[in-house]
N, C-alpha and C positions, 0 to 999 in steps of 0.2 A: 496621764499623758500616755503612757504607755499603754494604759487600759482602753483608752481613746482609740490609738492606734489599731490596736489587737481589734477592736469590735468594728473600724472601719475595713479592716483587712478580711473581718467575716464577712463584712456585707456583700465586698465584691470576690468573695471565692463562691465557685459552681456550689449548688445546692446536694448533700449528701446523699447519696444513691447507690449506697452502701445495702443495704437491704434488698433494693432493687438488684443488685449486682448479685448479690448469695442466692439468691432465687434462680436467677438468668445462671448462673455457672459458668465457667468457661469451658468451651467446645473442646473436646480432646476425639472426639470420636473413639470412645471407648471399644464399643462392640465391635467396630468396626478390627480393632486391635485382638482381641479376643476371638473373633472368627478366623482372623490369619494363623494364630499359632494353632487354629483347630482345622487348618487345612481347605476353608471356608473361601470361595469367591462368588464375588457378584458380578452379574451378567449386566452390558449395558448397551443400549440400541442407539441406531444412530440413523439420523433421517436423510433423505435425497439431499441435500444441500453440506451433509456431513457433520451435522450442528448433533449435539447428546441429548440425547431425548430418554423416555422410558421412567419406570418406575422407580429406577436406580439413581437418576442424574443428579437431582438434589441433595442426594446424600454424600456421591463423588465430587459435587461441588463443595461441599461442607468440609468434605477431609482434606480436597486441595485446600481449603484454608489453613486447617491445622498444621498439615504439614508444611505451608508458605512460612505460618508465623514461628514455628520451628526450625526450617533449618536456613532462612533469611533476614540478616539482620534489618533492622527498621532504618537506618544509617545510610540503606544503598536507595541510590536517588534515581538511576538508571537502573532499567530492567534487561535493557540491552548488554548489560557491563560485562567481558570474559571473563571477570575475576567471578562472576556469579555461576559459573557452567558447572563445575564439581555439586554445587549445589543445586543445581536445576539436574542434574544426573540424579541425583539422590532421590528427589522430587519423584519424577519418572518412575525410578526403580520401587518404589514403596508403592506407587499407584500399580505397579504392573501384579506386586504380589496380591493387591490385595481384588483387584479388578480385571475383566475377561477381557483384557483389552489388546489390537493385533499391534505387535512393536513396528509401526510403520515410522516413516519420518512427518507423514499426515497428520498422524493423530499425535505423535509426542508433540507436533510443532503445536496443536489446537490444545493439547491439554496445559501445557507452555504457557501458552496465550491469556488462559484461563486461569494459571496461578498467577501473572503478570497483574492481572486486572485483581486477583484477590490480594495482591501484596499494595498495590494501591489501595484498597479499601482499606485495610488492615492501619494505613497511615493515616489515611484522612480521618479513619474513628477515632486513634489519638487525639490527634491534633485538636477533632472539633471536642472531647469529651476533656481533655486537660490542659487544654494550651489556649481555649475560648470560651468566653461568657453565652449566657442566655441568645444576647443580641448578634452572639457570633463573631465578636469582635476579639482580638488576642489580649490578653491578660498580661499587666506590667509587671507581678510577682510571677516569682522562681513556682513553676509548678511542681507538687511533689511528688516521686518517684509512684509508678505504678506498681505497688506490691502484687496487687493481684494477680497481674501477668508476669510474676518474675521468672517463672517457668521460661518463658517466652526470649525477657527484657534484659538486659544486665542493665546495672548503674550506668557503667560508663558508657555504655549505646544511650541510654536516656539524653544523657548531658548531650550528647553531641546531636541527638535528634532535635532535643530544645534549641539547639545553636542555628542546625538547620531550618527552621520552621520559623525562627525572628529575624532572619536573614532580611533587607527591606527587599531586593528583589524576589525573594517568595512572598511576602503579602502583597507586591502589585500583583504578580500573577494570580493569588488566591483571590485579590479583589474584582480583579475581572472576569473570572469564572464564574462568584458568586455570582456576581451581578449580570452575568449572562444566565446563570439558572436558577436565578429567581423568579421568575417569572415566564415560563414558555407560553409560546403561544399553543399549542398544543401537547397539550400535557399527558405524558404519559400513566395509566392508571392502573397499571397490573401489576407492582408489587416486583417480588420477586420470580416471579412466574417464568419471565423472560417470551421473547418471540417466537425461541424454537419449539416449547414447551406449550404455549399459547396455539400455534397451528398445529400438534399433536394431540390439542382437546379438540380443537375445533372440527379436527377430521374423524374425533374416533365419536363425538357428539354428531356429526350430520351425519357418519357411517360412509362418508365419500371413500371412491376407488382410487381419485389424485394422492399424489405423492408429494406434492408440496402447493402454495396458496401463493399467488400472487404478492409482492411486497406491499402495494397498496391496500391491500383486501387485508393484510393484516395489521398494517398500520392503523387503517379504521377502527378495524377488532380493540386493541391496545389503547384507544381513547375513549373506549364505553365504561363509562363508570358502574357501581353495584345495582341502580337502577334500573340501568337496559338502554337508556336514554344517550342520540346521539347528537349533539352540538350541531349549529348550524353551517360553523365554518368548516369544521370536521369533513360531515356532508356535503358540503362544497368542493373539497380537496377531491374526494373521494370520487366524485362524479366528473370532476373534470380529469380526472387521472383515466376513468372507465373510456372519456372520449377520446385522449391520447393514445391508449393502448392500440386505438382503431384504426389509426392512422401512420404509429410509428414500428417501423420492423423491429425484431429483437435483435440483429448487426447495428442496426441505430439506434437502439436503445442499451446496447454494450459501450460501443466504441465512442458516443458523445455521454450525454446526464440519461440517468432513466427516467422512467416517467413521474414517476413520486417525484424526483429531484426538478423536473420540470415543471410540475404542478406545483409545487411548496415553493420556485423561484428562489432555490438556492442552491451552492455546487456541490457537486459530488467527489467526496474525499476519497482517494484512492484505495485499493486494497479493501474497500468497505461496499457492501451493499446497504442502503437506505430500507429501514423497515421488515429485514430480516434478522437481524440478530447477531450473537457474536458467533465468527467464524464462518461465516457466509459469504463469499468471494464471490468477484466477478466471475473466475474459471468454474467453480463449483455449481454456480447458476445458471451461467451460460452453456456451460461445456465446451467453451470454444478461447481457451486463455489467451489474455491481452498479452501483444508481444513485451517481453522482457526487456529492460534494459540492460545492453553489456556489460559483464564486467570488465573492471578495471586490466586483468591482462588481456583480454578480447579487443580491447582499448590499443593498448599498447602494439599487440602483435599486428593489428589494422596499420597503426600509425607507423610501423616499421616497414611494413608492405610498401604503406604509400611513399614513406622516404627514397626505400629503394628503387622504386619506378620512376621517383624525380632525378634522382639519380641517374639512371639507364636513360632518360631522357635527356638530360644533359649531356652526357656522354655523347648519345647518338647527334644532340645538336651540332657539339662540335665537331663532330664527325662531317656531318655535312656542312661545315660551313667549309672544312679545309678542303672537301671536296669540291665543293662551288669556287673557291679561291685556286685549288690547281688546274679546273677546266675554264677559269677566265683565262689563266696566264698560257693555257695552251692555246685557245683560243686567239692571241694577242700573236703567238709566232706565227700561224698558218692562219688566214683571214680565208683564204679558200678554202680550209677546210669545212667540212658537213659535219653535223651535228650526229647525222647515223649511218655517214656513208663516209666514212677515212679514207685519205690517199693512201696511209700505209697501211691498208689490210687491202688483199683481193675482193672483188664483190663476189658478193652471194654467201656460201658458207664454205668454210674451211676450220679444220681440224685445229686446235689450241691447246697450247697450256698456261693453266691459270695460276698466278702468283699473286701473294700477299708478301706486304714490306711492312709490316707490324706483327708483333713485337719483333720479327727477324725477318730477313728476306729470304721467302721459300717457296717453293712450287707445293702446293696444296691441291691441285684437282689439273683435270683434262676435260675435254668437252668440244663443243664447234659453236665458232663464230660467226654470228649474221649479222654481215655488213651490206644493208641494203637499205636503202632510200627509204627513209616518212615508216619507219618501222617502229612499230608500238610494243610494250612491256605490258601487259595486261590491262590491254584498251586506254594507257597512260604516254606520253613521252616519255624518251630514256631522257634520264638526268643530262647534263654537260659533261662531256669529256667520257661518255661512257658508250656501252656496247651491249646487243643484245645478247648472253651465252647460254646455251644451254649444256647442263651439266651430265654430263656421263659417269666419270669415277671420281672420286676422293681418295686420295691421297693422305691426307693430315684429317683423320677424323674431328679434331676439336677445331677446328680450323671455321672462324666466321664469316659471314657476307660481308663484303665490304657498305653494302647498303640493305638492311633487312628488309624481307618483306612485309608492311605493313597488311596489306590482304590477308595471306595466312600464317600470321605473327611468326615467319622462318628466321633464327637468326644465323643457324649451323648450315655451314655449307652442304654436309653430309646428307640434311633433312631435302636438299634442293636437287637430289638425281630427277634424272628425266624433266623436269621444269626448266623453266628460262628464268634467270637473273639479269641482272647489268652488272656489269665489270668494267672496271676503268681503265681506260686506254693502254696507259701505260703498265699494267702489268698482265695483257694479255700477249703472249707468244705465240705465232703460228709456229710451223715446221720450216717452213720456208720462208724467209723474209724479202725475197725476190719470184713471186710468184709469176707462170706466166701461164698465159689462157693457152686453150686447146688448139696447135696448128691448123685444123682441118675440122670440118662433120663428122670423117671418121673417129676422131677421138671425142665425140663430144660426152657430157655428162650423161644423157639420158642411151646409155646404151641398149635398153630392150625397146626404142622408139626404131633402130634403125632395119631395115629390111633383114629376113634372113639370108639372101643372097649376099649383101655386103658384110654380113657378121660371117658367113663361112668365108668369105675374100680377107678378108683381114684376121680371121682365125688360121686360115692356110699358111698365109705370109709368114705369121707367127710362130707358126710350129717349126719353120725350117730357121728361123734365128732362137725359139728356143731351144731346141738343142745343141746349138753352137754354144748356147751362152750356160746352158748345166755341164758341157765343156770344162768352160773356162772356169765356170764357178768351182769343178772338183778337181783344178788344178793348184786354185788359190783357196785351201782348204781354212785359212785363218779369215775368209768371206762368212764361215757358218759355225754356229755356235759349236763347244764342243761335243755336247751330247748328239750332235748329227756328224759328228765323222765316222763315214761308211769303214765298220770293222769286217774280219770275217763271221759270217753268220751275225750284225750287228741289223738290227732295224735302220733301216735310210725313208726320210721323212721326202717321200719323192715328189708327189704332191706339192708339200710346202714348199718345197725348192720348187717346183715348176709355177707356182703363183707368184710365189718372191719375183721370180726373173721377169713375169710378165708384169710386174708392179712396176718394176725397175722401168723394162722398157713401154709402158703407154702412161697417158696423160696421168695417171694415177699417181706416179712417181712427183708430179707437182701439187703443191700446200693448194687447198681449197676443191681440188679433185675429187667427184662424189659419184657413186651409183645406187641410183635407185630401183629395189628389189620389192615388185608386187605383193601384196600379201590380200589373198582371197576371205572372201568373206568367211567361209567353213573354217576358217583356223582360228579366228578373235572373234567372230560374230558381226564382223564388221570388216568393208572394203579398207586398207590404207595403205600406205608406202611405209616403206622401211630406208632409213638413210646409213649408206656405208660411205666410210670415209677412210684415207690413208691410214690413219693410224688407226681404224678399226686393226683392218688387217695388220697393222705392225703387233699390236697385242697379241694377235695368234702365232706370227713368226717368235716373236720374243718372250714368250710364255709368259705374257704380263696379265694384269686384273683387265675384264672383259667388262664391256658395257653394256647396255640394251639392245643395241645395233646388233652384234653378234649371236647374244643368245636366242632375238628372234629368226635371224637369220638359219639356225639349227633348228629350230623349230618349223621353217617352214620347210629346211631338209627333212625333216621325222614324217612330214604330212606327205610330201612328194614321195618318199621313198619307201614309206611302211606303210600309208595309210588312204592313198589317194587309189582309188580303184579295189578298194580291199573294205565292204560294206562293214564285215563284224568290229574290225578296229577303228574304221571312222565313225561307226555310234556307237562306240564304247568309250573312246576317249577324247576329251577337249582341250582347248588350251585356254589359258587367261593371259592377257597382254598387260606385260609390265608398265607398259606407258599409258595405262588409264587407269591403274589399282598400285601405286607402289607408296614408299613414306612420304614422301611431301605432299603427294594426291590426299592421302588419308587423312593428314592433317589437314591441308585447305581446302578440299573438295569433298567432304566424308560422303555426304549424300548424292552425288556423281558418281563415286565408286561404288555405295551400294547399291546404287540403281541399275549399273554396267552389271556387276556381279549377280543381282536378283536374275536380270534381262538373260543372260549367258545361263543360267540355270533353268529357267523357264523353258530354253529352248531345249531342252531333255524329253523325250519319251520313254526312254528306259531307262535304266541303272547307266549312269555314266561317271566316268573319274576325268574330273577336272586338275588338269595339270597347271600351275600357278609358279614359276620363278618368280621371287619376292625377294626383293631388294631392302634392304634394310637403310641402307644408309653408305654402308663399305662391304658389305656383305650378303653375297647370294644365298639363300635357303630354298628347297622348294617344299608346298604345299598341294599334295592331292586330294580333293573334296568331292567326296562322295554325298552330295546332295540330298537325295531320295532316302537312305541309309540316314544320315545326319552324323555321318564320321570324317572327321580330317585326320590324316596322314601326315605327319612332321618331321621333314626329312632335312636335317641341319648338319651339314658336314664339320661344324668346328664342335657337337655334345652340347649346342645350349640347349635353352624352355624355351616354349613357345611363350613364357610368361614371361621372358626379357622384350616381347615385343606386343604390352597391353593391344595397343593401337590396331594392327593386324588382327589377334585374337578377337576383339571386338569386333570390330567391322565383318569377318567373317561370322561371328554367331548372331550376328546381327539380322545379315544377306539369307542366312539360311533358314530364320525363324519368318521373316519377311516372306520366302520364299515357300516354307508352309501355308501359310497364313492365306497367300494367293493361290494355292493348290486347294486349297481347302482341305487339307491334309486332317485327319485323324492320330493325335501322337496320345498314349496311356498321359496320366498324370504325373506317372514316378519320372516320366522324362521330356515333358514339356518343356522342362529349362536346362535341361543335361545334352547338352551337343560331344559327342565322344571324338575326345581328341586322344591319338595314339601316335606315341614318339616310337618312330621306326628307327631299330640299331644299324644304323647306313654306317657304309666305310668313309673315314674321319680321312680328313687332311691332316698334313704336316706341316704347312705354312701359312703365310697370309696371303696368298696368291692363287691357288687350284679353287675358291669357291665354287668359279663359274664352269668352270669344268668340269664339277663334277656335280652340279643342277642337269647339265647337258646329258652327261652320262645316266644319271639315275632315271630321268627323265625315255630315255633310250630302251634302257633297261624294262621299264616298266611298261611301257608299249611292245616290247619283245617277248614279253612272258605271257601278255593280254591275259592279266588279271587286274580285276578291279581292286580284289582286297589284297592289300601287302600285308606279309606276316611281319610281327614285330620287331622280330632277328633279322629279315629282309630275305631276299630272295635266296635258296642255297645254291643255285647255280651262279649266283652274282655274292656272294657274301664272303667277305675278306676283311679285315683291320684295316686296310687302307690301299688305296688302288696304286697301282704301280707309275712311271712316267710312260711308261711303254702305254698302258689303257687309256691314258690322258691323249697320249700323240694319236692316237687311234682315230679319238672323237676330232682333234683337229687336223688329221690326213681327209674325214670326211667332209667337214667343212671345206677345206683347200678343194677336194674333186668337184665339191658342188660347185665352188665360185667358177672354177673350169668348164666343167661341161654345159653351166646354164649360161657363158658365154659374158657373164658380167665383167671379165678383164680382158680384152685384146690390147691390141700395137697394133 
């Protein structure tokens, strides 16, 4: 009985192939090991698709198989397992010792992918030889331990491997794959040659200058037998590929399905190219990588950004709802009130203070409220309960706008200087809550429209009253700032006192009264009118932060008193308008800012220095730009760097480059992208108020020196660490004297 069982078992056992095995031997590539010990290395070649070719390609492939059998256990089921990382590194290191291969990511990836194929082939070989019979069915008996491969496989690994292969799930997968591969429609007939070496062979035999062949050409050649005949169905697929290749672009071939996949009517697998073999990817073939999928970290960062945007939108929506509720309550209390022309404010333009109520009730800025019927904000109706306000001065640099500007995406008050915003009615306060309109036409807003005779008459009447008021003002010294008290040999700001007296005695004493100062085209390159309100003058009298109107008025003073009638100065120095180019407009309308600067630069025929007072939101600084020499002088009274103002710097650099292009200037290559920025060691301020006064004095001294090139250490005649209060008072005196002489303020 036992004998019959043994005979039955022997009948089911695979044939003894020990003789063939001894003849074949184990591939361990001893020659490579001996050459390695002699410091001999092998050269390998790569084709245009980054595939391994050349005389040593087969040797390297066999050596990779030996290293895989040595370092990777047969129980490893997934090649991507991180636990195999150290073993893979050993394989790569051993290969670099014997073969001249670049130690790059793309080469390492190719070699390790090839090693993965060798590992799968090694496991398949063991399965077919020891676990299956001739009909390729799994045997029922326990297979013997393959002593021949004991140097690669331990007995424990073999037992575990056999258990893995006898798993029912694996058997199902194996049967499916065997069925699919048992009868291929278009059989591959080149054995171990592979597509890459087949391509190399064809190019060598044809002596072609091409570096690669189309996939469908290789696919056809790989299915030609030893007799050289081509089956009809293979030729039919090839002919269809030739027809499709004439009508499908390379981009369409890459993004959808390749020509060969279309002809075969089969899906294209990601990361591979049908008919090109191992290592060829869409990236290497088409030289245009497909868009990769984002990593988990990138997805999380995008998700967090979207969540933050949603949260901000929810906050904005809640704010808008509260504002609509407040505006509806306001409309109920005053049915006669107009949305754009409120009764509590004087009609027209009035200087105002801007408050916020959250998180604390506080003054955040100053500007002018425009209370005119039917007024629009950026071509849109104003929200209920709001008025249009122009921002001149920011007192809280972190203050948010009550309603963010959707057009410019501005949310901070400091970014809205020089532009218009919507402000809640209950948070706007003018200087005088009971304004009165001018009593007569002689006290109208547009003083420059009066006749010369009427202005002289009013000024003559005011001179007599002025002397009386100055005398009374000096008797009551408490009305003057302490620094203005006249002492023996002390500076007395006579023009400031005179102008302040004129303001108190004129219609400018009432809120909403303004003066309009005409700005000629030669000053900023376009004709405009500058608005001066009572608050602008108060800033000068009380030595407070200055707005755009005061800075531009001083520029008009410099033009009238230094440059008008002086061709040398007027041709050498030009000005840039802070109303057309400022922080808010650079963010909202960068193209219009650039166009204005380029237009100003194009107006110059000789070397010009353009003086640009720039307001960064709550600070004034001066840029002196020489567009022809492409030099920008940076004068900052708080010792900051131009890198702190990236939007401003980018605008200036771009404008100079456009100017260079429009005038067709030839610039050396070494300077084509290098515009020179020079930080001038100018006097520095010692508080947070004086920046506007420093900028005005900088402009005066630059024009007075009549030099386009500004020394890095500033002019010797004006060099100092800080301006004294007296030096700043001199600037204010010039301004006040100019106001009086221009008859801008009359009584």
